[in-house]
C-alpha positions as CSV (number, residue, x, y, z in Angstrom):
1,M,19.4,-69.1,-70.4
2,P,18.6,-65.3,-70.1
3,I,21.2,-64.2,-72.7
4,V,21.0,-60.6,-73.8
5,A,19.9,-60.6,-77.5
6,Q,22.8,-59.6,-79.8
7,S,21.5,-57.6,-82.7
8,T,23.3,-57.4,-85.9
9,E,22.2,-53.8,-86.4
10,T,24.8,-51.1,-86.8
11,T,23.4,-49.2,-83.7
12,D,25.6,-49.0,-80.7
13,W,25.6,-52.3,-78.8
14,V,26.7,-50.8,-75.5
15,S,23.6,-48.6,-75.4
16,R,21.3,-51.5,-76.2
17,F,22.8,-53.6,-73.4
18,A,22.6,-50.6,-71.0
19,D,18.8,-50.2,-71.7
20,E,18.3,-53.9,-70.9
21,V,20.4,-53.9,-67.8
22,I,18.7,-50.9,-66.4
23,A,15.3,-52.3,-67.0
24,E,16.4,-55.6,-65.4
25,S,17.9,-53.9,-62.4
26,E,14.7,-51.8,-61.9
27,S,12.6,-55.0,-62.0
28,R,14.8,-57.0,-59.6
29,A,16.2,-54.5,-57.2
30,P,14.5,-51.1,-57.6
31,G,16.3,-48.2,-56.1
32,K,19.6,-50.1,-55.6
33,P,22.8,-49.6,-57.5
34,V,23.0,-51.5,-60.7
35,V,25.5,-54.5,-60.2
36,V,27.6,-55.8,-63.0
37,A,30.4,-58.3,-62.6
38,S,33.6,-59.8,-64.0
39,G,35.9,-62.6,-62.8
40,L,39.5,-63.2,-63.4
41,S,41.8,-66.0,-62.2
42,P,45.4,-64.9,-61.6
43,S,46.7,-68.4,-62.3
44,G,49.3,-66.9,-64.7
45,P,49.7,-63.9,-67.0
46,I,46.2,-62.4,-67.5
47,H,46.0,-62.0,-71.3
48,L,44.1,-59.9,-73.9
49,G,41.4,-62.6,-74.2
50,N,40.7,-62.2,-70.5
51,L,40.4,-58.4,-70.8
52,R,37.1,-58.9,-72.7
53,E,35.7,-60.3,-69.5
54,V,36.3,-56.9,-67.9
55,M,35.9,-54.5,-70.8
56,T,32.4,-55.7,-71.8
57,P,30.7,-55.0,-68.4
58,H,32.9,-51.9,-68.0
59,L,31.7,-50.3,-71.2
60,V,28.0,-51.1,-70.2
61,A,28.5,-49.9,-66.6
62,D,30.2,-46.7,-67.8
63,E,27.1,-46.0,-70.1
64,I,24.8,-46.5,-67.2
65,R,26.8,-44.1,-65.2
66,R,26.7,-41.5,-67.9
67,R,23.0,-41.7,-67.6
68,G,23.2,-40.8,-63.9
69,Y,22.7,-44.2,-62.2
70,T,24.9,-45.6,-59.5
71,V,26.8,-48.7,-60.7
72,R,29.0,-51.3,-59.0
73,H,31.3,-53.2,-61.3
74,L,32.5,-56.1,-59.2
75,L,35.8,-57.7,-60.2
76,S,36.2,-61.0,-58.5
77,W,39.8,-62.1,-58.3
78,D,39.5,-65.8,-58.2
79,D,42.7,-66.1,-56.2
80,Y,41.4,-68.9,-54.0
81,D,41.3,-71.2,-57.1
82,R,43.6,-74.2,-57.1
83,Y,46.9,-73.9,-58.7
84,R,46.5,-76.1,-61.7
85,K,49.7,-76.2,-63.7
86,V,53.1,-74.6,-64.0
87,P,52.9,-72.1,-66.9
88,F,55.5,-72.6,-69.5
89,G,58.2,-69.9,-69.9
90,V,57.3,-67.6,-67.0
91,P,60.5,-65.9,-65.9
92,G,61.6,-67.0,-62.3
93,V,59.6,-70.2,-62.4
94,D,60.8,-73.7,-63.0
95,E,59.4,-77.2,-62.6
96,S,59.9,-77.1,-58.8
97,W,56.6,-75.1,-58.7
98,A,54.8,-78.4,-59.6
99,E,55.0,-79.3,-55.9
100,H,52.4,-76.6,-55.2
101,I,49.7,-77.8,-57.6
102,G,46.4,-78.2,-55.7
103,K,47.1,-75.2,-53.3
104,P,45.2,-72.0,-53.4
105,L,46.9,-69.5,-55.7
106,T,47.5,-67.2,-52.8
107,S,49.5,-69.9,-51.1
108,V,51.9,-70.5,-54.1
109,P,55.2,-68.6,-53.9
110,A,55.6,-65.8,-56.3
111,P,58.1,-66.2,-59.2
112,K,61.7,-65.8,-58.1
113,G,62.7,-62.1,-57.9
114,S,59.1,-60.9,-57.6
115,A,58.1,-58.1,-55.2
116,Y,54.8,-59.7,-54.4
117,A,53.8,-61.9,-51.6
118,N,52.4,-64.8,-53.6
119,W,51.6,-66.2,-57.1
120,A,48.2,-64.5,-57.3
121,E,49.4,-61.0,-56.2
122,H,52.1,-61.2,-58.7
123,F,50.0,-61.7,-61.7
124,K,47.2,-59.5,-60.4
125,A,49.6,-56.6,-60.2
126,A,50.2,-56.1,-63.9
127,M,46.4,-56.3,-64.7
128,V,45.6,-53.8,-61.8
129,A,48.0,-51.3,-63.4
130,S,46.7,-51.9,-67.0
131,L,43.1,-51.4,-65.8
132,A,44.1,-48.1,-64.3
133,E,45.8,-46.9,-67.4
134,L,42.6,-48.0,-69.3
135,G,40.4,-46.0,-67.1
136,V,38.4,-49.0,-65.8
137,E,36.6,-48.3,-62.5
138,Y,35.7,-51.4,-60.4
139,D,35.4,-52.9,-56.9
140,G,38.0,-55.6,-56.5
141,I,37.1,-58.6,-54.4
142,S,39.6,-61.2,-53.4
143,Q,37.9,-64.6,-53.1
144,T,40.7,-65.7,-50.8
145,E,39.7,-62.9,-48.4
146,Q,36.0,-63.7,-48.8
147,Y,36.4,-67.4,-48.0
148,T,39.1,-67.2,-45.3
149,S,37.3,-64.4,-43.3
150,G,34.0,-66.3,-43.2
151,V,32.1,-63.9,-45.4
152,Y,30.4,-66.9,-47.3
153,R,29.9,-69.0,-44.1
154,D,26.1,-68.9,-44.2
155,Q,26.1,-69.6,-48.1
156,I,28.4,-72.6,-47.5
157,L,26.3,-74.1,-44.8
158,F,23.2,-73.5,-46.9
159,A,24.8,-75.2,-49.9
160,M,25.8,-78.2,-47.7
161,K,22.3,-78.4,-46.3
162,H,20.7,-78.3,-49.8
163,R,23.4,-80.6,-51.4
164,A,20.8,-83.1,-52.6
165,D,19.0,-80.3,-54.5
166,I,22.3,-79.2,-56.0
167,D,23.3,-82.7,-56.9
168,A,20.0,-83.2,-58.6
169,V,20.7,-80.3,-60.9
170,L,24.2,-81.4,-61.7
171,A,23.0,-85.0,-62.3
172,Q,20.9,-83.8,-65.2
173,Y,24.2,-83.1,-67.1
174,R,26.7,-85.6,-65.8
175,T,25.4,-88.4,-68.2
176,K,24.8,-86.0,-71.1
177,K,27.2,-86.1,-73.9
178,A,27.6,-82.6,-75.2
179,P,26.5,-82.4,-79.0
180,A,29.0,-81.4,-81.6
181,K,28.7,-77.6,-81.5
182,K,29.4,-74.9,-84.0
183,S,32.2,-73.0,-82.5
184,Q,34.7,-70.4,-83.6
185,K,37.9,-72.3,-84.4
186,P,40.8,-70.9,-82.3
187,V,43.4,-69.8,-84.8
188,D,46.3,-68.9,-82.5
189,E,47.7,-69.5,-79.1
190,A,46.0,-66.5,-77.6
191,E,42.6,-67.9,-78.5
192,L,43.4,-71.4,-77.4
193,E,44.5,-69.9,-74.0
194,A,41.3,-67.8,-73.8
195,A,39.2,-71.0,-74.6
196,E,40.3,-72.4,-71.3
197,G,38.5,-69.7,-69.4
198,S,38.8,-69.3,-65.7
199,G,41.2,-71.4,-63.7
200,A,38.2,-72.5,-61.8
201,A,36.2,-73.5,-64.8
202,A,38.0,-77.0,-65.1
203,E,37.2,-78.0,-61.4
204,D,34.9,-81.0,-60.9
205,D,31.4,-80.3,-59.6
206,G,32.0,-81.8,-56.1
207,S,32.8,-85.1,-54.4
208,S,30.4,-87.9,-54.6
209,G,31.3,-91.1,-52.7
210,S,29.8,-93.6,-50.3
211,A,29.0,-90.7,-47.9
212,G,27.1,-88.9,-50.6
213,Y,27.5,-85.6,-52.6
214,F,29.2,-82.6,-51.1
215,P,29.6,-79.2,-53.0
216,Y,32.5,-78.1,-50.7
217,K,36.2,-78.7,-51.0
218,P,38.4,-78.3,-48.0
219,Y,42.1,-77.4,-48.5
220,C,44.1,-79.9,-46.4
221,G,45.5,-78.7,-43.1
222,A,48.8,-80.6,-43.6
223,C,49.7,-80.2,-47.3
224,E,47.5,-77.2,-48.0
225,K,46.1,-78.9,-51.2
226,D,42.6,-79.6,-52.3
227,L,43.3,-83.3,-52.8
228,T,40.6,-84.0,-50.2
229,T,37.4,-86.0,-50.1
230,V,34.7,-85.2,-47.6
231,T,33.7,-88.5,-45.9
232,A,31.2,-87.4,-43.4
233,Y,29.0,-84.3,-42.7
234,D,26.4,-83.7,-40.0
235,D,23.8,-81.0,-40.8
236,E,22.9,-80.3,-37.2
237,T,26.4,-79.9,-35.7
238,T,28.2,-78.9,-38.9
239,E,30.8,-81.5,-38.1
240,L,32.7,-82.4,-41.2
241,T,35.4,-85.0,-41.7
242,Y,37.7,-85.1,-44.7
243,V,40.7,-87.3,-45.8
244,C,43.5,-86.1,-48.1
245,Q,45.5,-88.0,-50.6
246,C,48.6,-87.0,-48.5
247,G,47.3,-89.2,-45.8
248,H,46.0,-86.5,-43.5
249,S,42.5,-86.7,-42.0
250,E,40.7,-84.1,-40.1
251,T,37.3,-83.4,-38.3
252,V,36.2,-79.8,-38.1
253,L,33.2,-77.7,-37.4
254,L,32.1,-76.2,-40.8
255,S,30.4,-73.3,-38.8
256,E,33.9,-72.2,-37.7
257,F,36.1,-73.6,-40.5
258,N,37.4,-71.2,-43.2
259,R,40.0,-73.2,-45.1
260,G,38.0,-74.4,-48.2
261,K,35.7,-73.3,-50.9
262,L,32.5,-74.3,-52.8
263,V,33.2,-76.0,-56.2
264,W,33.1,-73.7,-59.1
265,K,29.7,-74.7,-60.5
266,V,28.2,-73.9,-57.2
267,D,30.5,-71.0,-56.1
268,W,29.6,-68.9,-59.2
269,P,25.8,-69.0,-58.8
270,M,26.2,-68.5,-55.0
271,R,28.1,-65.2,-55.8
272,W,25.4,-64.2,-58.2
273,A,22.7,-64.5,-55.5
274,Y,25.0,-63.0,-52.7
275,E,26.0,-59.9,-54.7
276,G,22.7,-59.5,-56.7
277,V,24.5,-59.4,-60.0
278,I,22.4,-58.2,-62.9
279,F,24.9,-58.3,-65.7
280,E,27.8,-60.6,-66.3
281,P,29.2,-61.8,-69.6
282,S,30.7,-65.2,-70.1
283,G,33.2,-66.7,-72.4
284,V,32.6,-69.3,-75.2
285,D,33.9,-72.0,-72.8
286,H,30.6,-71.6,-70.9
287,S,28.3,-72.1,-73.8
288,S,28.0,-76.0,-73.8
289,P,25.4,-78.1,-72.1
290,G,26.6,-78.7,-68.5
291,S,28.7,-75.6,-68.5
292,S,29.1,-73.6,-65.4
293,F,26.9,-70.8,-66.8
294,Q,24.1,-73.0,-67.9
295,V,24.2,-75.2,-64.7
296,G,24.5,-72.0,-62.6
297,G,21.3,-70.7,-64.1
298,Q,19.5,-73.5,-62.2
299,I,21.6,-73.6,-59.1
300,V,21.2,-69.9,-58.4
301,G,17.5,-70.4,-57.8
302,I,18.4,-72.7,-54.9
303,F,20.2,-69.8,-53.3
304,G,17.2,-67.6,-53.9
305,G,18.7,-65.5,-56.7
306,K,18.4,-65.1,-60.4
307,Q,21.0,-65.6,-63.2
308,P,22.5,-62.4,-64.6
309,I,21.7,-61.4,-68.2
310,G,24.8,-61.0,-70.3
311,P,26.3,-61.9,-73.7
312,M,28.5,-64.7,-74.6
313,Y,31.7,-63.2,-75.8
314,A,34.0,-64.4,-78.6
315,F,37.7,-64.9,-78.9
316,V,40.3,-62.1,-79.0
317,G,43.1,-63.1,-81.4
318,I,46.6,-61.7,-81.9
319,S,48.4,-60.9,-85.0
320,G,52.1,-60.9,-84.8
321,M,53.7,-61.2,-81.4
322,A,55.5,-64.6,-82.1
323,K,58.8,-63.2,-80.8
324,M,57.5,-62.0,-77.6
325,S,55.2,-65.1,-77.1
326,S,58.3,-67.5,-77.5
327,S,60.3,-65.5,-75.2
328,K,57.7,-65.3,-72.4
329,G,56.0,-68.6,-73.0
330,G,52.6,-67.1,-73.1
331,V,50.1,-65.0,-74.9
332,P,50.3,-61.2,-74.7
333,T,48.8,-59.3,-71.9
334,P,47.1,-55.9,-71.6
335,A,50.4,-54.6,-70.3
336,D,52.1,-55.8,-73.4
337,A,49.6,-54.1,-75.6
338,L,49.8,-50.8,-73.7
339,Q,53.6,-50.6,-74.3
340,I,52.9,-50.3,-78.0
341,M,49.4,-48.5,-78.2
342,E,47.7,-45.8,-76.3
343,P,44.9,-46.8,-74.1
344,Q,42.3,-45.1,-76.2
345,L,43.1,-47.3,-79.2
346,L,43.0,-50.5,-77.0
347,R,39.6,-49.4,-75.6
348,W,38.4,-48.7,-79.1
349,L,39.1,-52.2,-80.3
350,Y,36.9,-53.7,-77.6
351,A,34.2,-50.9,-77.9
352,R,33.7,-51.1,-81.7
353,R,32.9,-54.8,-81.9
354,R,29.9,-56.5,-80.4
355,P,30.8,-59.1,-77.8
356,N,29.9,-62.0,-80.1
357,Q,32.2,-60.7,-82.8
358,S,35.9,-62.0,-82.6
359,F,38.7,-59.6,-83.5
360,K,42.4,-59.4,-83.5
361,I,44.9,-57.1,-81.7
362,A,47.8,-56.3,-83.9
363,F,51.4,-56.5,-82.7
364,D,52.8,-56.6,-86.3
365,Q,52.7,-54.0,-89.1
366,E,48.9,-54.2,-89.0
367,I,49.1,-51.7,-85.9
368,Q,50.0,-48.9,-88.4
369,R,46.8,-49.5,-90.3
370,L,44.8,-49.6,-87.2
371,Y,46.3,-46.3,-86.1
372,D,45.6,-44.7,-89.5
373,E,41.9,-45.9,-89.1
374,W,41.7,-44.5,-85.6
375,D,43.1,-41.1,-86.7
376,K,40.6,-41.0,-89.7
377,L,37.8,-41.6,-87.2
378,A,39.0,-38.8,-85.0
379,A,39.1,-36.5,-88.0
380,K,35.5,-37.4,-88.8
381,V,34.4,-36.8,-85.2
382,A,36.1,-33.4,-85.4
383,D,34.3,-32.4,-88.7
384,G,31.0,-33.9,-87.8
385,S,30.8,-36.5,-90.6
386,V,31.0,-39.5,-88.4
387,L,28.2,-42.1,-88.2
388,P,26.4,-42.4,-84.8
389,A,27.6,-45.8,-83.9
390,D,31.1,-44.9,-84.7
391,A,30.9,-41.7,-82.7
392,A,29.7,-43.6,-79.7
393,A,32.5,-46.1,-80.0
394,Y,35.1,-43.2,-80.3
395,A,33.6,-41.5,-77.2
396,R,33.7,-44.7,-75.1
397,A,37.4,-45.1,-76.2
398,V,38.6,-41.6,-75.4
399,G,37.0,-41.4,-72.0
400,T,34.7,-42.6,-69.3
401,A,31.9,-41.0,-67.2
402,A,34.7,-39.7,-64.9
403,G,36.3,-37.7,-67.7
404,E,38.7,-38.0,-70.7
405,L,41.8,-40.2,-70.5
406,P,45.1,-38.4,-70.9
407,R,45.9,-38.0,-74.6
408,T,48.8,-37.2,-76.9
409,A,48.9,-33.3,-77.5
410,R,50.0,-33.7,-81.1
411,P,48.9,-37.1,-82.4
412,L,51.3,-37.5,-85.4
413,P,50.7,-40.5,-87.6
414,Y,51.9,-43.6,-85.8
415,R,53.7,-45.0,-88.9
416,T,55.7,-41.7,-89.2
417,L,56.7,-41.8,-85.5
418,A,57.6,-45.5,-85.9
419,S,59.8,-44.7,-88.9
420,V,61.5,-41.8,-87.1
421,A,62.1,-44.0,-84.1
422,D,63.5,-46.7,-86.4
423,I,65.8,-44.3,-88.3
424,T,67.1,-42.3,-85.3
425,A,67.8,-45.4,-83.1
426,G,67.1,-43.7,-79.8
427,H,68.7,-40.2,-80.6
428,Q,65.9,-38.0,-79.3
429,D,67.4,-34.7,-80.6
430,Q,67.5,-36.2,-84.1
431,A,63.9,-37.4,-83.7
432,L,62.7,-33.9,-82.7
433,R,64.6,-32.4,-85.7
434,I,62.8,-34.7,-88.1
435,L,59.4,-34.3,-86.4
436,S,59.8,-30.5,-86.4
437,D,60.3,-30.6,-90.2
438,L,57.0,-32.4,-90.7
439,D,55.1,-29.2,-90.6
440,P,57.4,-26.2,-90.8
441,E,54.6,-23.8,-90.3
442,N,53.7,-25.4,-87.0
443,P,56.8,-27.2,-85.8
444,L,57.0,-29.5,-82.9
445,T,58.9,-27.7,-80.1
446,S,59.3,-30.8,-77.8
447,L,59.0,-34.5,-78.1
448,D,56.7,-34.3,-75.1
449,E,54.0,-32.9,-77.5
450,A,54.2,-36.2,-79.4
451,R,54.1,-38.4,-76.2
452,P,53.0,-40.9,-75.2
453,R,52.3,-41.9,-78.8
454,Y,55.9,-41.5,-79.8
455,D,57.1,-43.7,-76.9
456,K,54.6,-46.4,-77.9
457,A,55.8,-46.3,-81.6
458,E,59.4,-46.5,-80.4
459,T,58.7,-49.4,-78.1
460,W,56.9,-51.2,-81.1
461,I,60.0,-50.7,-83.3
462,N,62.4,-52.0,-80.6
463,T,60.3,-55.0,-79.5
464,Q,58.2,-56.1,-82.4
465,V,60.1,-55.4,-85.6
466,P,62.7,-57.9,-86.5
467,A,66.3,-56.8,-86.8
468,E,66.4,-57.6,-90.5
469,Q,63.5,-55.1,-91.0
470,R,65.1,-52.3,-89.2
471,T,66.3,-49.3,-91.2
472,V,70.0,-48.6,-91.5
473,V,70.9,-45.6,-93.7
474,R,73.9,-46.0,-95.9
475,D,77.2,-44.3,-94.8
476,E,78.5,-43.9,-98.3
477,P,76.9,-43.7,-101.7
478,D,76.4,-46.8,-103.8
479,K,78.8,-45.7,-106.5
480,E,78.3,-48.9,-108.5
481,L,74.5,-48.5,-108.7
482,L,74.8,-44.7,-109.5
483,A,77.3,-45.5,-112.3
484,S,74.9,-48.0,-113.8
485,L,72.0,-45.7,-114.1
486,D,70.5,-44.9,-117.5
487,E,69.6,-41.3,-118.6
488,Q,66.1,-41.6,-117.2
489,G,67.3,-42.7,-113.7
490,R,69.8,-39.9,-113.6
491,E,67.1,-37.5,-114.6
492,S,64.8,-38.7,-111.9
493,L,67.4,-38.1,-109.2
494,R,68.2,-34.6,-110.7
495,L,64.5,-33.6,-110.4
496,L,64.3,-34.8,-106.9
497,L,67.4,-33.0,-105.8
498,E,66.3,-29.8,-107.5
499,G,63.0,-29.7,-105.6
500,L,64.4,-30.9,-102.3
501,D,64.8,-27.5,-100.5
502,S,61.5,-26.0,-101.8
503,H,59.6,-29.1,-100.7
504,W,61.2,-29.7,-97.3
505,S,58.2,-30.8,-95.3
506,L,56.2,-34.0,-95.1
507,D,53.5,-32.9,-97.5
508,G,56.0,-31.1,-99.8
509,L,58.2,-34.2,-100.1
510,T,55.2,-36.5,-100.6
511,H,54.3,-34.2,-103.5
512,L,57.8,-34.2,-104.8
513,V,58.5,-38.0,-104.7
514,Y,55.1,-38.9,-106.4
515,G,55.5,-36.0,-108.8
516,V,58.9,-36.8,-110.4
517,P,57.7,-39.8,-112.4
518,K,54.7,-37.8,-113.6
519,V,56.9,-35.0,-114.7
520,Q,59.3,-37.4,-116.5
521,A,56.3,-38.7,-118.4
522,G,55.2,-35.3,-119.5
523,F,52.4,-34.7,-117.0
524,S,51.9,-32.1,-114.3
525,A,53.2,-33.0,-110.9
526,D,49.7,-32.1,-109.6
527,A,47.9,-34.6,-112.0
528,T,45.5,-36.9,-110.2
529,P,45.5,-40.7,-110.7
530,K,42.4,-40.4,-112.7
531,E,44.3,-38.2,-115.2
532,L,47.2,-40.5,-115.5
533,P,47.8,-43.8,-117.5
534,P,48.3,-47.0,-115.4
535,E,52.1,-47.1,-116.3
536,I,52.7,-44.2,-114.2
537,K,52.2,-46.3,-111.0
538,T,54.8,-48.7,-112.3
539,A,57.2,-45.8,-112.9
540,Q,56.6,-44.6,-109.4
541,R,57.3,-48.1,-108.0
542,T,60.6,-48.2,-109.9
543,F,61.6,-44.8,-108.8
544,F,60.8,-45.6,-105.2
545,A,62.9,-48.8,-105.2
546,L,65.8,-46.9,-106.7
547,L,65.7,-44.4,-103.9
548,Y,65.4,-47.1,-101.2
549,H,68.6,-48.9,-102.6
550,L,70.5,-45.7,-102.7
551,L,69.5,-44.7,-99.1
552,V,69.1,-47.9,-97.2
553,G,70.2,-50.6,-99.5
554,R,66.9,-52.4,-99.7
555,D,63.8,-52.6,-101.9
556,T,61.6,-51.1,-99.3
557,G,61.6,-49.1,-96.1
558,P,59.8,-46.4,-94.2
559,R,57.6,-44.0,-96.3
560,L,60.1,-42.1,-98.5
561,P,59.1,-38.5,-97.3
562,T,59.6,-39.5,-93.7
563,L,62.9,-41.2,-94.7
564,L,64.2,-38.2,-96.6
565,L,63.4,-35.9,-93.7
566,A,65.2,-38.4,-91.3
567,V,68.3,-38.7,-93.5
568,G,68.6,-34.8,-93.9
569,A,68.9,-32.8,-97.0
570,D,72.8,-32.8,-97.0
571,R,73.2,-36.4,-96.5
572,V,70.4,-37.2,-99.1
573,R,72.4,-35.2,-101.7
574,K,75.5,-37.1,-100.8
575,L,73.9,-40.6,-101.1
576,L,72.1,-39.7,-104.4
577,G,75.4,-38.6,-105.9
578,A,74.9,-34.9,-106.1
């Protein structure tokens, strides 16, 4: 199979693929636009694993555009696939939808309350919106429209005429038992769902009965389902007869009939040849002997085409998200991720890892560390200390050949914004007050300056952080705890309160809270960790725990400098017993 080599070097993987795709395109179709492709089946919520099917060719196509070439990124909506099963937990859907199994996705009713005409359009809509927010440029193709309008008629008739040749290819694999393969073990529900691949990937490879093999599957004229078997076909007249499990039988002229489709293992290579696709990635579910990608590499030649080059892409996992998964009954979608992270960060997660590397998208506390890493990368880009491959990933994340994506004007630390949103519980005037105190010399004048990052952090707090982990500031001092303090504990609070006003900024309070235990131990507040004995860290942890208990009644909480700013100087003095 012509798989693009996946180097383990640290150079930019997108550029390497772009080089190969350009060379392949100039060899196959000189002077024509470079064609890359993706395929998505809107059989249910389109999740973050599926997004890799789009982001991999998007990033490569965008690099080729940056070099001045014309590129078409085809996104085939496999909305003429059969409806296979009723997804668990989708709002507005119950077991009555099982009666539609076997129909095209565009013939299945949308969930109750949906604004869309059918099942496929309902689930396409969220992905279309997410791709727009991510800056992904593509040409969308509805396979329902392609098949029902007769666009593929010549290809269908050709496939039926050459059905013996197609059957011979498929026969090479029907009796082969796939060897035990080394595979990445799916570790969560998202990866298990991603491993299923396209809704079409599970189709059979055509009907083979007493009348012979046929690569075409009609949808029944009575029940609309694909529970049909072709019983006769005449190559000269194109007269086709089928019977359905519902009892209906029909004879049609295939040269005029548009209610059916080629089976998946024939449909995919037919499209490669029809569209002249140069580059298309495929998931790990297509890596085994007899898979649609491997078989397609032989069948495409029957249609006079060549198999695209492209990498096999690995799983995209999820950390956290258990609460949302259980309520929705599915794995998270790009729309879910874009509620809590800016599109630049999501693009970066796909751009920085080679397609054959698995990675996880964080919905739990890990998102704060990811944002810290992202902000450090931005700082390195700004000061020129960034490595070339990291600079390339950053550039691909913040914009496309068409320009930069909209960004937050004042990208304050995500963990700080999340803490402020947590403490203020939706009171925007309070949030602005706290955020303005972060840097008194350059105060925030409007929350809009911190948007959309602030809104993403607030949504993360409200949807992903369990209630027991939310921060609730005490109304009254913990008099019992204050009375129980020894001289060292009282001294630590006195030092903090004395320095409160003169250190009232994020950096100042950070210096203050870390400095109090140093001063108590006889060191300068400016002493570095290398200049201090190990027990200072223990003293700092003890001091921090005391402050958390006095302010929020827990051992831990938001970063103390942020928490102090949020509580306000007067209330801090009250709660600390001043």
